[in-house]
C-alpha positions, -999 to 999 in steps of 0.1 A, spaced: -147 354 -234 -142 380 -206 -127 365 -175 -126 377 -139 -95 375 -118 -96 352 -88 -98 383 -65 -128 396 -84 -145 362 -85 -142 358 -47 -162 389 -42 -191 376 -63 -220 353 -55 -238 330 -79 -222 305 -102 -185 311 -111 -167 287 -134 -129 287 -134 -116 279 -169 -82 278 -186 -82 311 -204 -76 309 -242 -76 271 -242 -108 251 -248 -99 221 -226 -124 193 -229 -135 192 -193 -140 229 -192 -159 230 -225 -182 202 -212 -189 221 -180 -198 252 -200 -221 231 -222 -239 218 -192 -246 252 -178 -255 267 -212 -280 240 -221 -296 245 -187 -298 282 -193 -276 289 -162 -256 321 -162 -221 317 -150 -191 340 -145 -159 329 -162 -128 330 -140 -93 330 -153 -69 301 -147 -35 301 -164 -25 270 -183 6 255 -167 9 283 -142 13 282 -104 -22 296 -100 -15 303 -63 -45 325 -58 -68 299 -72 -54 272 -49 -58 295 -19 -95 300 -28 -105 265 -39 -77 242 -28 -71 234 -65 -47 249 -91 -63 233 -122 -95 239 -142 -125 236 -145 -137 244 -110 -173 255 -103 -181 276 -72 -217 283 -64 -224 309 -37 -207 298 -5 -207 261 -13 -176 240 -16 -158 241 -49 -165 214 -74 -140 200 -99 -151 165 -107 -171 160 -138 -199 141 -120 -202 168 -94 -206 194 -122 -234 174 -138 -253 171 -105 -248 208 -97 -263 217 -130 -292 193 -124 -299 208 -90 -298 244 -101 -319 238 -132 -338 205 -132 -351 211 -167 -341 201 -193 -329 170 -174 -295 158 -186 -295 127 -163 -319 99 -171 -346 92 -146 -347 55 -154 -320 38 -132 -308 15 -160 -303 43 -184 -287 64 -157 -262 37 -149 -255 31 -185 -249 68 -191 -226 73 -162 -207 41 -170 -200 54 -205 -191 88 -191 -166 72 -167 -149 56 -197 -149 88 -216 -140 114 -189 -127 96 -159 -93 87 -147 -77 60 -170 -104 67 -195 -104 80 -231 -95 116 -223 -69 106 -197 -50 84 -222 -55 108 -251 -39 135 -231 -10 111 -224 -7 106 -262 -5 143 -267 23 146 -242 43 118 -257 60 137 -287 67 166 -264 84 144 -238 105 128 -265 117 162 -277 149 172 -258 141 209 -262 105 206 -249 109 179 -222 122 202 -194 92 225 -200 67 196 -200 80 173 -172 61 188 -143 28 191 -162 31 156 -177 39 141 -143 9 159 -128 -14 141 -153 1 106 -150 25 105 -179 49 75 -181 64 56 -210 42 27 -201 11 47 -202 20 63 -235 26 28 -250 -9 16 -241 -27 49 -248 -38 42 -284 -53 9 -274 -72 23 -245 -85 52 -266 -96 29 -293 -115 7 -268 -136 35 -256 -142 49 -291 -154 15 -303 -178 13 -273 -192 47 -280 -196 39 -317 -215 7 -309 -238 26 -285 -246 53 -310 -251 29 -339 -275 8 -318 -294 40 -308 -296 50 -344 -310 16 -354 -338 20 -328 -346 55 -341 -329 77 -314 -307 107 -322 -290 105 -288 -266 83 -269 -290 74 -242 -328 71 -244 -346 95 -266 -334 129 -253 -303 149 -249 -281 138 -219 -248 148 -203 -231 121 -224 -240 138 -256 -225 171 -244 -193 154 -230 -187 136 -262 -191 168 -282 -165 185 -260 -140 156 -259 -142 148 -296 -121 179 -302 -91 159 -288 -93 138 -320 -107 160 -347 -112 197 -338 -142 215 -352 -133 236 -383 -116 270 -378 -147 291 -382 -163 272 -353 -132 266 -332 -108 295 -336 -77 277 -320 -42 282 -332 -29 261 -361 -4 245 -337 -31 235 -313 -52 222 -342 -23 201 -354 -15 187 -319 -52 177 -313 -57 161 -347 -52 124 -343 -36 105 -372 -32 71 -355 -51 47 -377 -58 23 -348 -75 51 -328 -94 67 -357 -104 33 -371 -123 27 -339 -143 60 -343 -173 54 -365 -181 85 -387 -215 87 -369 -196 99 -338 -185 130 -355 -218 136 -373 -234 134 -339 -208 158 -324 -214 184 -351 -252 183 -345 -249 186 -308 -226 216 -310 -249 232 -336 -283 225 -322 -277 223 -284 -245 240 -273 -240 268 -298 -213 279 -321 -187 293 -326 -168 282 -295 -159 310 -271 -129 306 -249 
């Protein structure tokens, strides 16, 4: 993927999406999926993983990614704001259910998947844990880990919290399959399908030909905890593979 610098991006109009260059972070991949499914062109902008990103902070007030900036509007970094920006810019295909009950259900599940103290928040804590316990790596990781809420207490409960959400998503998808639907909510593709497809790579990355990440990153993101993986029904990964193939597009580009 060809990234603009912050200085170049500030001179542009339209939709610009700040992403961590070279690293397919789940929040960033989900944002890309939203815009791609909507057929919205966006300009990728470089953010450096773990860097100071002073120019980015001066522009957006944020040093992390993803951040979406549309024309002169305020920057957006929250996953819900990304979804509603995509809905406004391209109402079709709709990724937010019209029916209020389905909409509440979708956003409730998304909150457990992508929000603070949700699946991805705790899975990231679990990924930090072995690095924080390594005397050689700890000094390099402390600031980043602290930024994302790492503590020994959080690391201790992380597997249980991840398993809770995976069990919930498994139940939802199995119930949908029983009623004849191929999607998490209702009978059409929604933002939840895209977010699960992106976040599932924190447990079991797509194969190398589809996700060309380093072997180290693949090993780090492959979950071997039997409690966590035991809560993830195989249907979750079958669904993930189909959504990437049919809706988002492969191979991943980052």
